[in-house]
KELUMSE-185324 format. One record per residue (C-alpha): chain; x, y, z. Coordinates in steps of 0.2 Angstrom, whole numbers. Layout:
residues N
A, X, Y, Z
...
This chain:
residues 367
A, 493, 535, 536
A, 493, 558, 536
A, 500, 574, 543
A, 501, 593, 542
A, 508, 602, 526
A, 504, 620, 527
A, 495, 629, 541
A, 484, 642, 533
A, 477, 637, 516
A, 481, 652, 505
A, 467, 647, 493
A, 452, 636, 494
A, 459, 627, 479
A, 475, 622, 488
A, 465, 612, 502
A, 465, 596, 491
A, 484, 598, 488
A, 487, 599, 506
A, 478, 584, 510
A, 487, 574, 497
A, 504, 581, 502
A, 499, 577, 521
A, 495, 558, 517
A, 511, 557, 506
A, 523, 563, 519
A, 516, 553, 533
A, 518, 538, 522
A, 536, 542, 519
A, 540, 541, 537
A, 527, 529, 543
A, 530, 511, 547
A, 524, 499, 533
A, 506, 491, 535
A, 507, 478, 522
A, 495, 465, 514
A, 497, 447, 509
A, 494, 451, 491
A, 506, 465, 489
A, 518, 467, 504
A, 532, 480, 500
A, 547, 480, 511
A, 558, 495, 508
A, 573, 492, 520
A, 585, 477, 520
A, 594, 479, 536
A, 605, 464, 542
A, 599, 450, 551
A, 612, 436, 550
A, 611, 422, 564
A, 622, 429, 578
A, 627, 421, 594
A, 626, 436, 606
A, 621, 433, 625
A, 618, 452, 627
A, 606, 454, 612
A, 599, 436, 613
A, 599, 436, 594
A, 596, 418, 589
A, 610, 408, 580
A, 606, 394, 568
A, 610, 375, 568
A, 597, 371, 580
A, 584, 363, 569
A, 586, 355, 552
A, 567, 351, 548
A, 564, 353, 530
A, 550, 359, 520
A, 545, 357, 501
A, 547, 370, 489
A, 546, 373, 470
A, 557, 363, 459
A, 558, 348, 472
A, 571, 359, 482
A, 570, 356, 501
A, 569, 371, 512
A, 581, 370, 527
A, 587, 387, 531
A, 573, 396, 521
A, 586, 405, 511
A, 588, 392, 497
A, 583, 397, 479
A, 576, 414, 484
A, 565, 423, 472
A, 573, 437, 461
A, 567, 452, 472
A, 576, 445, 488
A, 592, 439, 479
A, 607, 450, 485
A, 598, 457, 499
A, 600, 453, 518
A, 585, 447, 528
A, 577, 461, 537
A, 570, 459, 554
A, 575, 449, 570
A, 571, 434, 581
A, 574, 437, 599
A, 573, 425, 614
A, 576, 427, 633
A, 587, 416, 643
A, 573, 403, 644
A, 572, 402, 625
A, 555, 410, 626
A, 551, 421, 611
A, 552, 440, 614
A, 541, 448, 602
A, 547, 464, 594
A, 543, 475, 578
A, 558, 466, 570
A, 548, 450, 570
A, 535, 458, 559
A, 548, 465, 548
A, 555, 448, 546
A, 538, 441, 541
A, 536, 456, 529
A, 553, 453, 521
A, 548, 436, 514
A, 530, 440, 511
A, 536, 454, 500
A, 540, 440, 487
A, 521, 437, 485
A, 518, 435, 466
A, 535, 428, 463
A, 531, 413, 473
A, 516, 403, 478
A, 509, 409, 495
A, 511, 391, 502
A, 530, 391, 497
A, 533, 408, 505
A, 524, 402, 521
A, 535, 386, 522
A, 551, 397, 518
A, 547, 408, 533
A, 543, 393, 544
A, 560, 385, 539
A, 569, 400, 542
A, 562, 402, 559
A, 565, 383, 564
A, 583, 385, 557
A, 587, 400, 567
A, 577, 397, 583
A, 576, 385, 597
A, 561, 378, 605
A, 549, 384, 612
A, 552, 401, 604
A, 552, 393, 586
A, 535, 387, 588
A, 529, 403, 597
A, 536, 413, 582
A, 527, 402, 569
A, 510, 403, 579
A, 512, 422, 578
A, 516, 422, 559
A, 500, 411, 556
A, 490, 424, 566
A, 499, 438, 556
A, 494, 430, 540
A, 476, 429, 546
A, 476, 447, 550
A, 483, 452, 534
A, 469, 442, 524
A, 456, 450, 534
A, 463, 468, 533
A, 457, 472, 515
A, 439, 470, 520
A, 440, 485, 531
A, 450, 495, 517
A, 435, 490, 505
A, 422, 495, 518
A, 429, 513, 519
A, 436, 515, 502
A, 451, 527, 496
A, 450, 540, 510
A, 464, 549, 501
A, 454, 550, 485
A, 438, 556, 496
A, 449, 569, 503
A, 454, 575, 486
A, 437, 576, 480
A, 429, 585, 495
A, 445, 595, 500
A, 442, 589, 518
A, 446, 572, 526
A, 431, 566, 536
A, 439, 563, 554
A, 424, 554, 560
A, 426, 541, 546
A, 445, 540, 550
A, 441, 537, 568
A, 429, 523, 565
A, 441, 515, 552
A, 455, 515, 566
A, 443, 508, 578
A, 439, 493, 566
A, 457, 490, 563
A, 460, 489, 582
A, 446, 477, 584
A, 454, 466, 571
A, 470, 466, 579
A, 463, 462, 595
A, 455, 447, 587
A, 471, 440, 581
A, 485, 445, 593
A, 487, 447, 612
A, 491, 464, 619
A, 511, 462, 619
A, 511, 457, 601
A, 500, 472, 596
A, 511, 484, 605
A, 526, 476, 597
A, 520, 475, 580
A, 509, 491, 579
A, 514, 502, 593
A, 525, 515, 582
A, 512, 514, 569
A, 499, 519, 582
A, 509, 534, 587
A, 510, 540, 568
A, 492, 537, 566
A, 487, 548, 581
A, 499, 561, 575
A, 492, 561, 558
A, 474, 563, 563
A, 479, 577, 576
A, 488, 587, 562
A, 474, 585, 550
A, 462, 590, 564
A, 472, 606, 567
A, 474, 610, 548
A, 455, 609, 546
A, 451, 619, 561
A, 445, 636, 553
A, 444, 644, 570
A, 463, 644, 572
A, 474, 657, 564
A, 490, 652, 555
A, 500, 656, 570
A, 488, 646, 582
A, 489, 631, 570
A, 508, 631, 571
A, 508, 633, 590
A, 496, 618, 591
A, 506, 608, 580
A, 522, 611, 590
A, 514, 609, 606
A, 507, 591, 602
A, 524, 586, 596
A, 532, 593, 611
A, 521, 582, 623
A, 525, 566, 614
A, 537, 554, 623
A, 556, 555, 618
A, 557, 541, 606
A, 564, 538, 589
A, 546, 540, 582
A, 546, 558, 590
A, 563, 562, 581
A, 556, 556, 564
A, 541, 567, 567
A, 552, 582, 571
A, 561, 579, 555
A, 545, 578, 546
A, 540, 595, 554
A, 555, 603, 546
A, 550, 595, 529
A, 533, 603, 532
A, 541, 620, 534
A, 550, 617, 518
A, 535, 612, 509
A, 525, 627, 514
A, 540, 639, 509
A, 540, 630, 492
A, 522, 632, 489
A, 522, 650, 494
A, 537, 654, 482
A, 529, 644, 468
A, 513, 654, 470
A, 523, 670, 468
A, 532, 663, 452
A, 549, 659, 460
A, 562, 652, 448
A, 570, 636, 449
A, 586, 645, 455
A, 577, 654, 469
A, 569, 638, 475
A, 585, 629, 475
A, 593, 643, 485
A, 579, 642, 498
A, 580, 623, 499
A, 599, 623, 501
A, 598, 635, 516
A, 585, 624, 524
A, 590, 606, 520
A, 607, 607, 512
A, 614, 606, 494
A, 611, 587, 490
A, 593, 587, 496
A, 590, 604, 486
A, 597, 595, 471
A, 585, 580, 473
A, 570, 591, 476
A, 575, 601, 460
A, 575, 584, 451
A, 557, 580, 458
A, 551, 597, 452
A, 557, 592, 434
A, 549, 575, 435
A, 533, 583, 441
A, 533, 595, 427
A, 536, 581, 415
A, 521, 572, 422
A, 510, 587, 420
A, 515, 589, 402
A, 512, 570, 398
A, 495, 571, 408
A, 489, 586, 397
A, 494, 576, 381
A, 485, 561, 388
A, 469, 570, 393
A, 468, 578, 376
A, 470, 562, 366
A, 457, 553, 378
A, 444, 567, 376
A, 446, 565, 357
A, 444, 546, 357
A, 429, 547, 368
A, 421, 560, 357
A, 423, 549, 342
A, 412, 535, 351
A, 424, 522, 345
A, 420, 504, 350
A, 438, 501, 355
A, 441, 518, 363
A, 444, 511, 380
A, 457, 500, 373
A, 466, 514, 364
A, 465, 524, 380
A, 474, 511, 390
A, 487, 509, 376
A, 490, 528, 378
A, 492, 526, 397
A, 505, 513, 394
A, 514, 523, 381
A, 515, 539, 392
A, 516, 533, 410
A, 525, 519, 419
A, 516, 508, 431
A, 518, 518, 447
A, 512, 534, 437
A, 497, 525, 430
A, 491, 523, 448
A, 491, 542, 451
A, 480, 546, 436
A, 463, 544, 443
A, 467, 554, 459
A, 477, 567, 449
A, 462, 569, 436
A, 450, 571, 451
A, 462, 585, 458
A, 464, 594, 441
A, 445, 594, 439
A, 442, 601, 456
A, 454, 615, 452
A, 446, 619, 436
A, 429, 619, 445
A, 434, 631, 459
A, 443, 643, 447
A, 427, 646, 437
């Protein structure tokens, strides 16, 4: 999931920062690659049953098969007694069929699966699966309904196998932070293993529909990092290489998003350069306003404040942590965990190990 941040690295210290920012921006734009145990679906665009001969979106009323769920509630539409996280949202995704009632596999079908799977933890896995199947049967005629359910079963098997690959290669983002460089050979091997796994579970049309856009982002990300890490290229040559790669991409929504991302990269580069020179908050706001407009500039100013707050709390955390460790207390780890919970929310706590490694690397290289 990664991209380009700044062309030339002004200092060796900033390499790790660039890698982290690279990964973060790609994750911002890249389509989700979710797991069964923690599927997160950001968007909730509409997918109400529609009778539309042009779009072939399937309407309901065609199958009233019921499935058991918790509390002895029968699932007919798949939308009964939704878990809290899905209440008040509209179903994301789509089920499309052709004139012969055959399933047309699209990326929207994957989004539909992910929408319901995102409730894992709130509902039992078996209940979620039955909910999805009930939704499909209620919204889809045969044979498309059975075809969609078969693909769903394949998708679940794929998601359950995926963590083994993640475990094999570890946290590439953290590794990049620690070494200051992303090992592209490892990235390529991991990518190849994921491709093989997909081939084991899906046919080619499904792979293309489910993961085609993701593949484009992956290729783009690797190419941008390769350019950034090429020490033989000057800053100008790197920028030319980046623009050349983007210009040769097919004209798709993905390309448009990547072009927008490139504008964000320019913004980040300018921001880093100005911060390195001690720019004030007002100067940063003015520059950002010129590039992305006042609303976005205001949001970025808020992010700066949040980052400053995190830095301050992290320094406080490190001081208290080192003090506890120096006392050799038997319950030091418990106290450290309590401090973490007091100072940081859940999402921030996930950043601590990587952030600590980055700070340590900065301190080492500055000495």
